[in-house]
C-alpha positions as CSV (number, residue, x, y, z in Angstrom):
1,M,85.3,66.9,157.5
2,K,85.6,67.5,153.9
3,R,84.8,71.2,154.2
4,T,87.3,71.5,156.9
5,L,90.0,70.0,154.9
6,L,89.1,72.0,151.8
7,F,89.3,75.2,154.1
8,L,92.7,74.3,155.3
9,V,94.1,73.4,151.8
10,T,92.7,76.8,150.7
11,L,94.3,78.6,153.6
12,A,97.5,77.0,153.1
13,A,97.6,78.0,149.5
14,F,96.7,81.5,150.2
15,G,99.5,81.8,152.9
16,C,102.1,80.4,150.4
17,A,101.0,82.8,147.9
18,N,101.2,85.7,150.3
19,F,104.6,84.9,151.5
20,R,106.1,83.9,148.4
21,K,109.2,86.0,147.3
22,P,108.2,88.7,144.7
23,Q,109.5,87.9,141.3
24,T,112.3,90.1,140.0
25,S,111.2,92.2,137.1
26,E,112.3,90.9,133.7
27,Y,114.1,94.2,133.0
28,E,116.3,93.8,136.0
29,A,118.3,90.9,134.2
30,P,116.7,89.9,130.8
31,F,118.6,87.0,129.2
32,Y,120.3,89.3,126.6
33,A,121.9,91.4,129.4
34,K,124.9,89.0,129.3
35,Y,125.6,90.0,125.9
36,L,125.7,93.8,126.9
37,N,129.5,93.8,127.8
38,T,131.1,95.3,124.7
39,G,131.4,98.8,125.9
40,S,129.7,100.0,122.9
41,A,127.4,103.0,122.6
42,L,124.5,100.7,121.7
43,D,125.0,98.7,124.8
44,A,125.0,101.8,127.0
45,Q,121.8,102.9,125.4
46,I,120.2,99.4,125.8
47,N,121.2,99.7,129.7
48,R,119.8,103.2,130.1
49,T,116.5,102.1,128.5
50,L,116.2,99.1,130.8
51,A,116.9,101.4,133.8
52,G,114.1,103.6,132.5
53,L,111.7,100.6,132.0
54,R,112.5,99.5,135.6
55,T,111.4,103.0,136.9
56,D,108.4,103.3,134.4
57,P,107.4,100.0,132.9
58,N,104.2,101.5,131.4
59,S,106.1,104.0,129.1
60,S,105.1,103.1,125.5
61,M,108.0,105.3,124.3
62,L,110.5,103.4,126.2
63,H,109.2,100.1,125.0
64,N,109.4,101.2,121.5
65,D,113.0,102.6,122.1
66,L,114.2,99.2,123.4
67,G,112.7,97.4,120.5
68,A,114.6,99.6,118.1
69,L,117.8,98.9,120.0
70,L,117.3,95.3,120.2
71,V,116.8,95.2,116.6
72,Q,120.2,96.8,116.2
73,K,121.6,94.2,118.7
74,R,120.1,91.5,116.6
75,F,117.5,90.2,119.0
76,P,114.3,90.6,116.7
77,K,112.1,88.2,118.7
78,D,112.7,90.4,121.8
79,A,112.3,93.5,119.7
80,E,109.0,92.3,118.4
81,R,107.8,91.8,122.0
82,E,108.7,95.3,122.9
83,F,106.8,96.9,119.9
84,E,103.8,94.9,120.9
85,R,104.0,96.1,124.5
86,A,104.4,99.7,123.3
87,I,101.2,99.4,121.3
88,D,99.4,97.6,124.2
89,L,100.1,100.7,126.3
90,D,99.3,103.1,123.5
91,R,97.3,102.0,120.5
92,K,98.0,105.3,118.7
93,N,101.9,104.9,118.8
94,Y,102.3,104.8,115.0
95,Q,106.0,104.6,115.2
96,A,105.6,101.1,117.2
97,W,103.0,100.0,114.7
98,Y,105.5,100.8,111.8
99,N,108.4,99.1,113.5
100,L,106.4,96.1,114.3
101,G,105.5,95.8,110.7
102,L,109.3,95.8,109.6
103,V,110.2,92.9,112.0
104,R,107.2,91.0,111.1
105,A,108.0,91.4,107.3
106,A,111.6,90.4,108.0
107,R,110.4,87.0,109.4
108,G,108.0,86.5,106.6
109,D,104.8,87.2,108.4
110,E,103.1,89.1,105.6
111,G,99.8,89.0,107.3
112,G,101.1,90.4,110.5
113,A,103.1,93.0,108.6
114,R,100.1,94.1,106.5
115,R,98.0,94.8,109.6
116,A,100.8,96.7,111.3
117,Y,101.3,98.9,108.2
118,M,97.6,99.5,108.0
119,A,97.5,100.6,111.5
120,T,100.4,102.9,111.0
121,I,98.4,104.6,108.3
122,H,95.3,104.6,110.2
123,H,97.0,106.4,113.1
124,K,99.3,108.6,110.9
125,P,97.8,109.2,107.4
126,G,100.5,110.1,104.8
127,H,103.1,108.1,106.4
128,A,105.0,107.6,103.1
129,L,107.3,104.8,104.2
130,A,104.4,102.6,105.6
131,L,102.6,103.1,102.3
132,F,105.5,102.0,100.6
133,Q,106.2,99.0,102.7
134,L,102.5,98.1,102.5
135,G,102.7,98.3,98.8
136,L,105.6,95.8,98.8
137,V,103.6,93.4,101.0
138,E,100.7,93.6,98.5
139,E,103.1,93.1,95.7
140,R,104.3,89.8,97.4
141,L,100.6,88.9,97.8
142,Q,100.1,89.4,94.0
143,H,97.6,92.2,94.8
144,T,99.0,94.2,91.8
145,D,96.6,96.9,91.6
146,R,96.5,97.6,95.3
147,A,100.3,97.5,95.3
148,V,100.6,100.1,92.4
149,D,98.3,102.4,94.2
150,L,100.2,102.3,97.4
151,I,103.6,102.7,95.8
152,A,102.3,105.6,93.7
153,K,100.8,107.3,96.7
154,A,104.0,106.9,98.6
155,L,106.1,108.6,95.9
156,L,103.7,111.5,95.5
157,I,104.1,112.2,99.2
158,N,107.9,111.8,99.2
159,P,109.3,111.6,95.8
160,R,112.7,111.0,97.2
161,L,111.6,107.4,97.9
162,I,112.5,106.5,94.3
163,E,116.3,107.1,95.2
164,P,118.0,103.9,96.2
165,G,120.2,105.9,98.6
166,V,117.1,107.1,100.4
167,N,115.0,104.0,100.0
168,P,117.1,100.8,99.2
169,R,113.8,98.9,99.1
170,I,112.8,100.7,95.8
171,L,115.0,97.9,94.3
172,D,112.6,95.1,95.5
173,T,109.6,96.1,93.6
174,Q,108.8,95.1,90.0
175,L,106.0,97.6,89.7
176,L,107.9,100.8,89.8
177,H,107.1,101.6,86.1
178,L,103.5,101.1,86.8
179,A,103.5,103.3,89.7
180,L,105.2,106.1,88.0
181,I,102.7,106.0,85.2
182,K,99.9,106.0,87.5
183,M,101.3,109.0,89.5
184,Y,102.4,111.1,86.4
185,P,99.1,113.0,85.8
186,D,99.0,114.2,89.4
187,A,102.7,114.9,89.7
188,H,102.7,116.7,86.5
189,E,99.8,118.9,87.3
190,R,101.2,120.0,90.8
191,T,104.7,120.7,89.4
192,S,103.3,122.7,86.6
193,M,101.1,125.0,88.6
194,Q,102.1,128.6,88.6
195,F,99.9,130.5,91.0
196,Q,99.7,134.3,90.9
197,G,98.8,136.9,93.4
198,V,99.1,140.6,94.3
199,A,102.1,141.7,96.3
200,G,102.2,145.5,96.7
201,A,101.9,147.4,93.5
202,G,103.1,144.3,91.3
203,T,102.3,140.7,91.1
204,R,104.6,137.7,91.9
205,R,104.5,134.2,90.8
206,V,104.3,131.4,93.3
207,T,105.2,127.9,92.4
208,A,103.6,124.8,93.9
209,P,105.0,123.8,97.5
210,Q,108.2,121.7,97.6
211,A,108.1,118.1,98.2
212,P,108.5,117.2,101.9
213,S,111.8,116.3,103.2
214,P,113.1,112.7,103.1
215,Q,111.9,110.4,105.8
216,P,114.0,107.6,107.2
217,T,115.0,104.7,104.9
218,P,112.6,101.6,105.3
219,E,115.6,99.6,106.1
220,Q,116.0,101.5,109.4
221,I,113.9,100.8,112.4
222,I,112.7,104.1,113.8
223,P,115.5,105.0,116.1
224,P,114.9,105.5,119.9
225,S,114.0,109.0,121.2
226,P,116.9,111.2,122.0
227,P,117.5,111.6,125.8
228,A,116.1,114.8,127.4
229,T,118.6,117.5,128.3
230,D,118.9,119.4,131.4
231,P,118.5,123.1,130.6
232,S,120.6,124.0,133.7
233,Q,123.6,122.3,132.1
234,Q,123.5,124.2,128.9
235,R,126.2,126.7,128.2
236,P,124.6,130.3,127.9
237,P,125.0,132.0,124.6
238,G,127.8,134.7,124.2
């Protein structure tokens, strides 16, 4: 009797589960959708990205893009969730790691931001912005030597990060003078090199390579990827 009753209860539960109406995707009507009625270009971008996720919910790039857009729309918690989803789908998505570090740092999660920046550097060695941001985290944690090393390395990779117009967060560090002292010997040696080589019958002097072009400022989340263009719609030259 007990076995029969248990079987009937299990069968009923199974039947209810199989005839239950499918849940609507959370990207069909997320709660922030009711705020997407301003007619702005930002809202249009968010709607296009949501449409893309409804078609391809396993796109790490689209989740990262949506997160970046939601930060601009001032939904940081939802943005953080999208960056985490992007990483779950692609652990090597260094842009999502970096963006995740920024939103975690903004809400005071120093440990979470530190792990995200370290993951960024692991998957993208030489990421100057992540090195600098990690240096700020280490400075706030009072790991002075580590912070100086990171800030100096970031400035060696991209010297323009010292400019407030390029990197407003340079004003947040109290260790810039120590970082400049640390980087001076290497920077001076590189800029003073004058290589010589044979070019035809004469010789020419070749200076050291120029510093890389500036990266986006740390104040800005890495922006969404631009939409693909249809080659058939492009105007032929002439």
